[in-house]
MARDO-367778 format. One record per residue (C-alpha): x, y, z. Coordinates in Angstrom, 1 decimal, decimal comma, m for minus. Example, Ala and Ser with C-alpha at 12.3 -4.5 7.8 and 13.67 -1.06 7.14 Angstrom:
2
X|Y|Z
12,3|m4,5|7,8
13,7|m1,1|7,1
//
This chain:
226
X|Y|Z
13,4|m112,5|25,3
11,1|m115,7|25,1
11,8|m118,9|24,7
10,2|m121,2|22,6
10,5|m125,2|22,7
10,4|m126,0|19,0
11,4|m129,7|18,0
14,2|m131,0|20,4
15,9|m127,1|20,7
14,9|m124,2|22,0
14,4|m120,9|19,8
14,9|m118,0|21,7
12,7|m115,0|20,2
13,6|m111,0|20,4
10,4|m110,3|19,7
6,7|m111,7|21,1
4,6|m113,2|19,1
2,2|m110,6|19,1
4,2|m108,7|16,7
3,2|m108,2|13,1
5,3|m110,4|10,6
6,4|m109,7|7,1
5,6|m112,7|4,6
9,4|m112,8|4,9
9,9|m113,0|8,1
7,2|m115,6|8,3
8,9|m117,9|5,5
11,9|m117,2|7,1
10,3|m118,5|10,8
9,0|m121,3|9,1
12,3|m122,1|7,7
14,4|m122,0|11,2
11,4|m124,1|12,8
11,6|m126,8|10,4
15,7|m127,0|10,3
15,1|m127,9|14,1
15,8|m131,9|14,1
17,0|m132,4|11,1
20,4|m134,2|9,9
22,8|m133,1|7,4
26,6|m134,6|6,5
29,1|m132,4|6,0
32,1|m133,0|3,4
35,5|m133,4|4,8
38,5|m133,0|4,1
38,4|m129,6|2,4
39,7|m126,5|2,9
36,5|m124,7|2,6
34,5|m126,3|5,6
35,7|m124,2|8,6
32,3|m122,8|8,6
31,6|m124,2|12,1
31,6|m121,6|14,8
33,5|m123,1|18,0
31,8|m120,9|20,9
30,1|m121,5|24,3
26,9|m119,9|23,0
25,3|m118,5|19,8
27,2|m115,7|18,1
25,8|m112,5|18,1
26,4|m111,3|14,7
29,8|m113,1|13,1
31,5|m115,9|14,7
33,7|m114,4|17,6
35,7|m117,7|18,3
37,4|m120,5|16,0
36,0|m122,0|13,1
36,5|m125,3|12,4
35,0|m128,1|10,2
35,9|m132,5|10,6
38,8|m133,7|9,0
36,3|m136,6|7,6
32,8|m136,2|6,2
30,3|m136,5|9,2
26,5|m136,0|10,1
25,2|m133,6|12,5
21,8|m132,6|13,6
20,6|m129,5|14,5
19,6|m128,8|17,9
18,1|m125,4|18,2
18,2|m121,7|16,7
18,9|m118,3|18,0
16,1|m116,3|16,4
12,4|m117,6|16,2
11,8|m114,5|13,7
15,2|m113,5|11,9
15,1|m110,9|9,9
17,6|m112,3|7,0
19,4|m115,9|6,9
22,6|m114,5|8,1
21,0|m113,4|11,6
19,9|m117,0|12,1
22,5|m119,1|13,6
21,9|m123,3|14,3
23,2|m125,2|17,5
24,8|m128,5|15,8
26,1|m131,5|17,7
27,9|m134,0|15,2
27,7|m137,9|15,8
30,7|m137,3|17,5
29,4|m135,5|20,5
31,5|m132,1|19,2
28,8|m128,8|19,4
29,5|m125,9|17,0
27,2|m123,4|15,5
26,0|m122,8|11,8
24,9|m120,0|10,1
21,7|m120,5|8,3
23,0|m118,9|5,6
26,1|m121,1|5,1
24,1|m124,1|5,2
21,2|m123,1|2,5
23,7|m121,8|0,2
26,0|m124,6|0,6
23,1|m127,6|0,2
24,3|m129,9|m2,5
21,2|m130,6|m4,8
21,6|m133,6|m7,2
19,9|m132,2|m9,8
22,0|m129,4|m10,6
24,6|m131,7|m11,5
22,2|m133,9|m14,1
23,1|m132,6|m17,4
22,1|m135,2|m19,6
25,6|m134,4|m21,8
28,0|m136,3|m21,5
30,5|m133,8|m20,9
29,5|m131,3|m19,0
30,0|m132,1|m15,4
30,1|m129,6|m13,2
32,7|m129,4|m10,2
31,2|m130,1|m6,9
31,8|m126,7|m4,0
29,1|m127,4|m2,0
29,3|m128,7|1,5
26,3|m130,3|2,7
24,8|m133,3|1,7
21,3|m135,5|2,5
23,4|m138,6|2,8
27,0|m139,3|3,4
29,0|m137,2|0,3
31,2|m139,8|m0,9
28,2|m141,7|m2,1
26,4|m138,7|m3,3
29,6|m138,0|m5,4
30,0|m141,8|m6,2
26,5|m142,2|m8,1
27,3|m138,9|m10,0
30,5|m140,5|m11,0
29,0|m143,7|m12,1
26,0|m141,8|m14,3
28,9|m139,7|m15,6
30,8|m142,8|m16,7
27,8|m144,4|m18,1
26,3|m141,1|m20,1
30,0|m141,4|m22,1
30,2|m145,2|m22,8
26,4|m144,3|m24,2
28,1|m141,3|m26,0
30,9|m143,3|m27,5
28,4|m146,0|m28,6
25,7|m144,0|m30,2
28,8|m142,3|m32,1
30,4|m145,7|m33,5
26,7|m146,5|m34,7
26,3|m143,2|m36,8
30,3|m143,6|m38,3
29,2|m147,1|m39,0
25,7|m146,0|m40,3
27,4|m142,8|m42,5
25,9|m141,2|m45,2
27,1|m138,1|m45,2
29,2|m135,8|m47,3
30,1|m131,9|m47,7
27,9|m130,9|m49,7
25,0|m131,9|m48,3
21,6|m130,2|m47,3
20,5|m130,1|m43,7
17,8|m132,2|m44,6
19,9|m134,5|m46,1
21,9|m134,8|m42,9
18,5|m135,7|m41,0
17,6|m138,2|m43,2
21,3|m139,9|m43,4
22,1|m142,2|m40,2
23,3|m139,2|m38,0
19,9|m138,0|m37,8
19,2|m135,3|m35,0
21,8|m133,6|m33,2
22,4|m132,9|m29,2
22,3|m129,4|m30,1
22,6|m127,0|m32,6
24,7|m123,3|m31,6
23,9|m121,4|m34,5
26,1|m117,5|m35,6
25,5|m115,0|m38,3
28,7|m113,9|m39,7
28,5|m111,1|m42,0
25,1|m111,5|m43,9
25,9|m115,6|m44,1
24,5|m117,9|m41,1
26,5|m120,8|m39,7
25,7|m123,3|m37,6
27,3|m125,9|m35,7
25,6|m129,3|m35,5
27,3|m131,3|m32,2
26,9|m135,5|m32,4
28,4|m136,5|m29,0
32,4|m135,4|m29,6
31,5|m134,8|m33,3
30,5|m131,8|m34,9
29,1|m130,5|m38,5
29,8|m127,5|m40,0
26,9|m125,1|m42,2
27,0|m122,2|m43,9
24,1|m120,9|m45,6
22,4|m124,6|m44,9
24,8|m126,9|m46,7
27,7|m128,7|m45,0
30,8|m127,6|m45,3
33,1|m129,5|m43,1
33,1|m132,9|m41,0
35,1|m132,9|m37,6
35,3|m136,0|m35,8
36,9|m137,4|m32,6
38,5|m140,6|m34,5
//
């Protein structure tokens, strides 16, 4: 077995560097190499964060010791990996050291699959917040989650303001055509849902928390949150 010094850690290679690597192997090798020395945060106080293996050395396949997770959110540093050229992420394990000094082992596939990416949670609709199940963050989890919550509050306030403006402008009534609605104070909807029932085209125009219903292009019902 060959030991390679990469960054702050030691990567143990089961193959010699002269062996031919596939594109996938090269990509995974680069990913493993780049992770060494990086720091992440793991959420605390969740039943699902018990993903760190407490053993004396790298697990061979799966964790053969106890698993643990910090009670409070904590930062850790990836110190080393067990493969320089893993066949898959599930074959790669990282040795991590928490700021508290505790050492554990984390599977590379677990790290990648449970990484929080804020962009996934930035839907523009005020009622579309997705629950956050991810465990690993680039910053203190409480900071990222509080920022998401503040954005949600701001979007809801903005939607309520736009709804009030529409009511103040008024100008719609059952029997109007779609073009007449578009030309009214309500303007363009936030989104449209369509369905063909029988031979009739039915549409639901969503304006914040309000809905307009059309049948064959004619407004047939108005549903408001007020």
